Steps between C-alpha positions, in 0.01 A plus 500: 500500500784743582654432158169572320443813695852617415437418133191718493688784668787461257275527197336811639837657589650421156198656330546811712876518437453461127378862491818636653785253431668481164606132520510185711777284352754493224465316179753218487630645170585825670227696332431729792203515736301224338323217669531177303241229504566155340195285434503133407201371311387227264345627183348167406370412846183694435356474852766743611413761231366749753850515653688424173412512131184710514635726774818562303324560168245747644766693692289525812795472732716759316204738505461471877879539557505801266224650719730468804781667308269780388413574860862553600620141538801342335518356154423129464655252255304179446669197344283205395663160466303223323546131602336168407448380856521626860831325578734752338303788650562350842869452425527865415313603811738289712783698331313823581478586128116489475284701735149387410398179325192297413460123473282202582425355841759221505780729374386748770571230759849458365546878483409545868720213609803599288502869590442491871860425603615850384327804654566705186359233276211387720167531324134539592188403313315827449213425257331242278474551131258228392367174640269208438312365799522136382848495349420524124801716422724198466436202267654193344484456129592206270557465126189514279533131413572382861297205629512632861160558650600604856799594713536133601606422143823695547641243739848395382507781234717806447337827603637843432452778753696785662599369843403758760228651283130503562466245218734262683311549827176399329665197342631385834157530664319338206731203488482453875126495497506245215724272717814571292821593674600839350867410533514137384169449325585727212818642350490873541699710254575840647451729197399853425154521352618561136741208519234278651256596230747403231568169687131422499466584132795280405379206713794519747254521791154360558356811664569860597391646830507880500338823616299743288512578223697200366223228519249724332747618237603147397140379485396810297786427256379135468834384635351343813180395673406540862548194725476642851325815618661644814148579626460132585720566796252758627780688669543878426796596293618856448769740388629781708743783553806499725710797601839517670432627852813704506410678180141558616635643825730740318241597241150442628360748257622286210323185631192714558509626142552148364201361692277793400612440139416133536151606612484722184586197283252281682224754438597523134486122444156493659363795303655423163588126486522471121725812476712366783533162325624672187754699689630192682504302172696773320756519777537129578486340153206281612184468290227746615249211507719318757555806713124564503433141607672577835470877524143529381182498723446177674869407475764601757381696799707819490478622861801639685384426851669232709205279569499259792403213271808559284730530802361181653571315178843660493575361850389160385757522217797555732592129519565515125821688578651203685395264222718670239807588695664646808302813565468705815166487676271786406257666746224614267346735761833688520554484129167664413430869565198682358577833673622679186213356295245621748658843480480489117135406514428783738678753284318368195160547673429126506386284791762236570299292755192491273712375213686261725169341611362459150605162358303529173682560177496884459461463120220281374323461164194719481233619257206337326544194288347603163420137411307396807412857606615411848763676721844334501510537877590152627886475507479123510328502158560827326738514198585745233576499126752718324414529132766580247505866422313607812645713778252364753392156616145354507383345824338159527281403790612136490691247296205385298408857403861567412486210253181636353658840448798346325267295281312813399821687434624227271178504305553878458855456380655635817817346649584461865834638607465337844225377724534442874293288735539374859556127567173345616666333801778730614408835360834554322468745206616327185485511123164364377649328198767339712254375765369143515122509449230277640136503383245411765155528346472848358775635723868528397775501759869592446788351698869590503641141539408140407491413868244773574275384213526136610404590854180664369420207270550248785237687702268574209459197268268703279789713381723441198819663370478713184759702313485875513400528135241230543356688800479821291345319208234309688392747773139599456420866442 
């Protein structure tokens, strides 16, 4: 409590001093009274975009720092460093060369453990970027012609993942629940996502377990199909922001500006999801359709607050550290500090506690389905269609109505750029044409994985599998 009170006082003092003091620290290059900030981010890890790709592209942080300078504060120099995974960001933070970084939950564990031995390197978890309450941000994919039907079919096979990543954490849990020893039951190849993707495509591995956006990208490119949806674990997974405590203590106004800018980016992605997806796509090299799968309404929950449910899951993940190496114990309660974020919320005119207590996805599909003339208000059913040449999406009240809309569009000569629909069992937002469809009477149900579809069929003998095109063709208007 004393530390948090001191932090609030430091932010207030720094803001006051910025009107009268010309500078706070020297740029390492000797450029005078300039405060330097180095940020580590992952452009292709699109659940960190509000603290990375989108934030950088929109210039929200630089705008807020410029405001400080304009009111008598020092000049600020921001350096953005792009990485494929969280591990190198942590390495640079240990070396005191990165001040603020964003990464997934398992890498955050490693970050907290690795940095705590050095007071100058020690980090704190200050905010969340995006999360999924069931764990759908991580998935396992296999080659399009793979015979595997469930995670159990990977026993004895080679699986590519990035050890220490959120994708690896999901693989460990999924194998364990399937009765497969994560260390001896499969051969894990520790590879960067791009290398693993190539290994899967060339047949060197049987599966790839990774974090967003890699599974969706490979499936979209027809280079893979989904085998395991992380939502089956029903354990929250998230990405978050860590800051070096020493840097935050020296420059509390910088951390404050960063968090307020993150809130700016969060608001933007909620208010203009398609525009945000285009910006992220243009700056990451990912297909806009893939970015929108995760960053669009009904996908990732972009909410900066440090929710108790996420922190409880985080504490449950701590044993993972010991399973992959010799890591120092990490006290999550001491690692997490929402003081600066609460201050940013207050300064932005937002209610932190109200947002903290709301566990619903802040961005959901809305509007009236023009086919059924019903509101697309049920997040467990609502989908949306993005027609080629359109700068807006069309809502669908449920999967069957979505199929009807696509059938009508085909009859009119329209083409679908992308269609999104939640899995009927787990709720995971997925591509409609990559989903596995089941017809049960006049109702059509989409599933992300063969195992999910089989679970439904086992409980509903009246159902039968149909292809996507067959479903579109035969659905009654």
